[in-house]
N, CA and C of each residue as an Amber inpcrd file, in Angstrom:
protein
   291
  28.1110000 -37.1260000 104.9920000  27.6120000 -35.8070000 104.6070000
  26.1380000 -35.6960000 104.9850000  25.7640000 -34.6260000 105.6250000
  24.3830000 -34.4050000 106.0440000  23.5960000 -33.8030000 104.8920000
  22.5750000 -34.5250000 104.4220000  21.7570000 -34.0690000 103.2980000
  20.4910000 -33.3520000 103.7440000  20.3560000 -33.0280000 105.0050000
  19.1350000 -32.4190000 105.5200000  18.8080000 -31.1210000 104.7960000
  19.7620000 -30.2220000 104.6810000  19.5080000 -28.9550000 103.9980000
  19.2050000 -29.1780000 102.5320000  19.9820000 -30.0500000 101.9030000
  19.7940000 -30.3290000 100.4740000  18.3820000 -30.8360000 100.2090000
  17.9200000 -31.7830000 101.0110000  16.5890000 -32.3510000 100.8100000
  15.5050000 -31.3150000 101.0860000  15.6550000 -30.5320000 102.1240000
  14.6500000 -29.5180000 102.4530000  14.5490000 -28.4680000 101.3590000
  15.6520000 -28.1580000 100.7090000  15.6210000 -27.1230000  99.6750000
  14.9400000 -27.5980000  98.4010000  14.7190000 -28.9080000  98.2430000
  14.0790000 -29.4370000  97.0510000  12.5710000 -29.6410000  97.2410000
  12.0310000 -29.2390000  98.3270000  10.6120000 -29.4210000  98.5980000
   9.7810000 -28.3750000  97.8790000   8.5600000 -28.7790000  97.5350000
   7.5960000 -27.8270000  97.0380000   6.2360000 -28.2120000  97.5780000
   5.3120000 -27.2960000  97.5760000   3.9990000 -27.5600000  98.1460000
   2.9900000 -27.8350000  97.0450000   2.0350000 -28.6660000  97.3730000
   0.9140000 -28.9570000  96.4980000  -0.3130000 -28.3480000  97.1510000
  -1.1810000 -27.7630000  96.3490000  -2.3730000 -27.1610000  96.9280000
  -3.2860000 -28.2280000  97.5330000  -4.1980000 -27.7920000  98.3710000
  -5.1210000 -28.6790000  99.0630000  -5.8450000 -29.5650000  98.0580000
  -5.9070000 -30.8560000  98.3360000  -6.5010000 -31.8240000  97.4270000
  -8.0050000 -31.9650000  97.6030000  -8.5100000 -31.4600000  98.6800000
  -9.9200000 -31.6410000  98.9990000 -10.0660000 -32.7640000 100.0050000
 -11.1740000 -32.7300000 100.7280000 -11.3840000 -33.6700000 101.8310000
 -11.3140000 -35.1240000 101.3750000 -12.0090000 -35.4550000 100.3060000
 -12.0550000 -36.8410000  99.8430000 -10.6630000 -37.3610000  99.4830000
  -9.9120000 -36.5930000  98.6530000  -8.5910000 -37.0610000  98.2200000
  -7.5740000 -37.0610000  99.3600000  -7.7160000 -36.1460000 100.3090000
  -6.8270000 -36.1760000 101.4720000  -7.0960000 -37.4270000 102.3190000
  -8.3740000 -37.7970000 102.4330000  -8.7130000 -39.0160000 103.1640000
  -8.1680000 -40.2460000 102.4310000  -8.3190000 -40.2670000 101.1030000
  -7.7890000 -41.3830000 100.3060000  -6.2780000 -41.4890000 100.4770000
  -5.6010000 -40.3510000 100.4570000  -4.1530000 -40.3380000 100.6290000
  -3.7710000 -40.8620000 102.0130000  -4.5070000 -40.4620000 103.0290000
  -4.2250000 -40.9220000 104.3930000  -4.3660000 -42.4420000 104.4870000
  -5.4280000 -42.9730000 103.9010000  -5.6500000 -44.4210000 103.9430000
  -4.5590000 -45.1490000 103.1520000  -4.2430000 -44.6520000 101.9600000
  -3.2020000 -45.2670000 101.1230000  -1.8620000 -45.2800000 101.8530000
  -1.5490000 -44.1970000 102.5470000  -0.2890000 -44.1120000 103.2930000
  -0.2530000 -45.1360000 104.4250000  -1.3580000 -45.2930000 105.1300000
  -1.4050000 -46.2660000 106.2230000  -1.2370000 -47.6760000 105.6820000
  -1.9350000 -47.9840000 104.5860000  -1.8450000 -49.3210000 103.9840000
  -0.3950000 -49.6600000 103.6420000   0.3450000 -48.6780000 103.1480000
   1.7290000 -48.9050000 102.7080000   2.7560000 -48.5660000 103.7800000
   2.2890000 -48.2030000 104.9790000   3.1670000 -47.8540000 106.0910000
   4.1400000 -46.7430000 105.7080000   3.5950000 -45.6780000 105.1250000
   4.3760000 -44.5050000 104.7250000   3.7210000 -43.2580000 105.2980000
   4.4430000 -42.1650000 105.2470000   3.8330000 -40.8780000 105.5800000
   2.9850000 -40.4360000 104.3900000   2.0700000 -39.5080000 104.6390000
   1.2570000 -38.9800000 103.5280000   2.1470000 -38.2980000 102.4970000
   3.1490000 -37.5990000 102.9660000   4.0570000 -36.9090000 102.0550000
   4.7930000 -37.8880000 101.1430000   5.3060000 -38.9510000 101.7350000
   6.0260000 -39.9580000 100.9450000   5.0960000 -40.6510000  99.9590000
   3.8860000 -40.9720000 100.3940000   2.9300000 -41.6360000  99.5140000
   2.4920000 -40.7110000  98.3830000   2.2780000 -39.4430000  98.6730000
   1.9030000 -38.4910000  97.6270000   3.0060000 -38.3870000  96.5770000
   4.2410000 -38.3540000  97.0250000   5.3770000 -38.3070000  96.1110000
   5.4210000 -39.5560000  95.2370000   5.2120000 -40.7040000  95.8520000
   5.2290000 -41.9630000  95.1160000   4.1110000 -42.0100000  94.0700000
   2.9250000 -41.5820000  94.4580000   1.7850000 -41.5890000  93.5330000
   2.0060000 -40.6300000  92.3630000   2.5620000 -39.4660000  92.6520000
   2.8280000 -38.4990000  91.5920000   3.8530000 -39.0470000  90.6050000
   4.9160000 -39.6370000  91.1080000   5.9330000 -40.2240000  90.2280000
   5.3390000 -41.3400000  89.3760000   4.5030000 -42.1540000  89.9660000
   3.8580000 -43.2470000  89.2350000   2.9820000 -42.7160000  88.1120000
   2.2120000 -41.6770000  88.3920000   1.3420000 -41.0830000  87.3720000
   2.1670000 -40.4510000  86.2560000   3.2430000 -39.7890000  86.5920000
   4.0980000 -39.1870000  85.5670000   4.7060000 -40.2580000  84.6620000
   5.0760000 -41.3940000  85.2290000   5.5990000 -42.4950000  84.4210000
   4.5290000 -43.0280000  83.4760000   3.3040000 -43.1520000  83.9600000
   2.2120000 -43.6540000  83.1330000   1.9040000 -42.7230000  81.9540000
   2.1140000 -41.4440000  82.1350000   1.7770000 -40.4590000  81.1010000
   2.9500000 -40.1150000  80.1810000   4.0650000 -40.8200000  80.3160000
   5.2760000 -40.4700000  79.5760000   5.0410000 -40.4070000  78.0710000
   4.4060000 -41.4090000  77.4940000   4.1920000 -41.4330000  76.0450000
   3.3050000 -40.2650000  75.5930000   2.2440000 -40.0110000  76.3240000
   1.3410000 -38.9020000  75.9830000   2.0710000 -37.5690000  76.0830000
   2.8690000 -37.3990000  77.1510000   3.6110000 -36.1490000  77.3450000
   4.5930000 -35.9240000  76.2040000   5.3080000 -36.9850000  75.7960000
   6.2580000 -36.8770000  74.6860000   5.5350000 -36.4820000  73.4000000
   4.3540000 -37.0440000  73.1820000   3.5670000 -36.7260000  71.9830000
   3.1680000 -35.2470000  71.9700000   2.7340000 -34.7480000  73.1160000
   2.3150000 -33.3460000  73.2040000   3.5020000 -32.4130000  72.9720000
   4.6460000 -32.7230000  73.5840000   5.8330000 -31.8760000  73.4050000
   6.2780000 -31.9080000  71.9360000   6.2330000 -33.0690000  71.3240000
   6.5970000 -33.1940000  69.9040000   5.6590000 -32.3570000  69.0350000
   4.3710000 -32.4030000  69.3180000   3.3880000 -31.6060000  68.5770000
   3.7050000 -30.1130000  68.6890000   3.9240000 -29.6600000  69.9200000
   4.2120000 -28.2350000  70.1320000   5.5240000 -27.8320000  69.4640000
   6.5110000 -28.7060000  69.4970000   7.7950000 -28.4100000  68.8470000
   7.6230000 -28.2950000  67.3360000   6.9120000 -29.2410000  66.7380000
   6.6900000 -29.2070000  65.2890000   5.9210000 -27.9520000  64.8950000
   4.9550000 -27.5690000  65.6850000   4.1600000 -26.3720000  65.4020000
   5.0390000 -25.1230000  65.3760000   6.0870000 -25.1200000  66.2080000
   7.0000000 -23.9720000  66.2710000   8.2250000 -24.1430000  65.3730000
   8.2860000 -25.2940000  64.7100000   9.4030000 -25.6070000  63.8270000
  10.7430000 -25.6320000  64.5770000  10.7080000 -26.2490000  65.7700000
  11.9230000 -26.4390000  66.5560000  12.0220000 -27.9200000  66.9210000
  13.1530000 -28.3320000  67.4470000  13.3440000 -29.7390000  67.8070000
  12.6010000 -30.0710000  69.1040000  12.3440000 -31.3570000  69.2800000
  11.7610000 -31.8540000  70.5170000  12.6260000 -31.4370000  71.7030000
  13.9510000 -31.6120000  71.5730000  14.8670000 -31.2750000  72.6650000
  14.7960000 -29.8030000  73.0420000  14.7130000 -28.9240000  72.0400000
  14.6210000 -27.4890000  72.3330000  13.3050000 -27.1600000  73.0460000
  12.2130000 -27.7840000  72.6020000  10.9210000 -27.5450000  73.2410000
  10.9480000 -28.0500000  74.6780000  11.5000000 -29.2360000  74.8850000
  11.6060000 -29.8130000  76.2210000  12.4070000 -28.8920000  77.1430000
  13.5580000 -28.4150000  76.6500000  14.4130000 -27.5320000  77.4500000
  13.6770000 -26.2560000  77.8320000  12.9300000 -25.6700000  76.8780000
  12.1620000 -24.4580000  77.1870000  11.1680000 -24.7190000  78.3190000
  10.5010000 -25.8600000  78.2600000   9.4950000 -26.1740000  79.2760000
  10.1380000 -26.4400000  80.6380000  11.2740000 -27.1130000  80.6380000
  11.9480000 -27.4370000  81.8980000  12.5640000 -26.1980000  82.5380000
  13.1800000 -25.3380000  81.7290000  13.8720000 -24.1910000  82.3270000
  12.9890000 -22.9560000  82.5130000  11.7140000 -23.0640000  82.1030000
  10.7750000 -21.9660000  82.3530000  10.7520000 -20.8970000  81.2900000
  11.4240000 -21.1070000  80.1480000  11.4190000 -20.0790000  79.1030000
  10.3150000 -20.2950000  78.0640000   9.5530000 -21.3870000  78.1690000
   8.4530000 -21.6620000  77.2400000   7.3680000 -20.6050000  77.3830000
   6.8720000 -20.1460000  76.2480000   5.7320000 -19.2330000  76.2460000
   4.7670000 -19.6800000  75.1590000   3.4720000 -19.6310000  75.4480000
   2.4890000 -19.9880000  74.4270000   2.6180000 -19.0600000  73.2220000
   2.1520000 -19.5410000  72.0720000   2.1850000 -18.7200000  70.8690000
   1.3060000 -17.4900000  71.0530000   1.7410000 -16.3800000  70.4830000
   0.9200000 -15.1770000  70.4970000  -0.1680000 -15.3200000  69.4370000
  -1.1510000 -14.4470000  69.4810000  -2.2220000 -14.4820000  68.4760000
  -1.6510000 -14.2690000  67.0730000  -0.6570000 -13.3850000  66.9360000
  -0.0320000 -13.1460000  65.6300000   0.6730000 -14.3960000  65.1170000
   1.3840000 -15.0790000  66.0220000   2.0790000 -16.3110000  65.6310000
   1.0770000 -17.3870000  65.2070000  -0.0470000 -17.4870000  65.9100000
  -1.0710000 -18.4520000  65.5390000  -1.6430000 -18.1550000  64.1660000
  -1.9020000 -16.8710000  63.8830000  -2.4280000 -16.4810000  62.5680000
  -1.4270000 -16.7930000  61.4790000  -0.1490000 -16.5520000  61.7500000
   0.9040000 -16.8370000  60.7690000   0.9610000 -18.3290000  60.4450000
   0.8250000 -19.1680000  61.4580000   0.8210000 -20.6060000  61.2480000
  -0.4040000 -21.0100000  60.4410000  -1.5850000 -20.4470000  60.7650000
  -2.8170000 -20.7740000  60.0650000  -2.7630000 -20.3980000  58.5860000
  -2.1070000 -19.2930000  58.2680000  -2.0640000 -18.8440000  56.8710000
  -0.9500000 -19.5130000  56.0600000  -0.0020000 -20.1560000  56.7510000
   1.0980000 -20.7910000  56.0260000   0.7450000 -22.1800000  55.5220000
  -0.3950000 -22.7190000  55.9210000  -0.8020000 -24.0650000  55.4790000
  -1.3220000 -24.0770000  54.0740000
């Protein structure tokens, strides 16, 4: 099965990193014998793994603030339905303490 279309459809662009970071990425890619694109993907995945505990803590905090489960908060963020609290909702939370 040819995965060319499937892989191309999963691509997204990252904004310009700036001259210094683009140079760092180029050097890192050469050191590891990878393309810049592959190395950038690898570095991003590595950073996301390192931040897993912090990310879980933040999602848990936001879920508790809204009185919903961690799973529901996570799903909202992943599927794009998450919205920050309105000013009225923030005031309601502040006065309920």
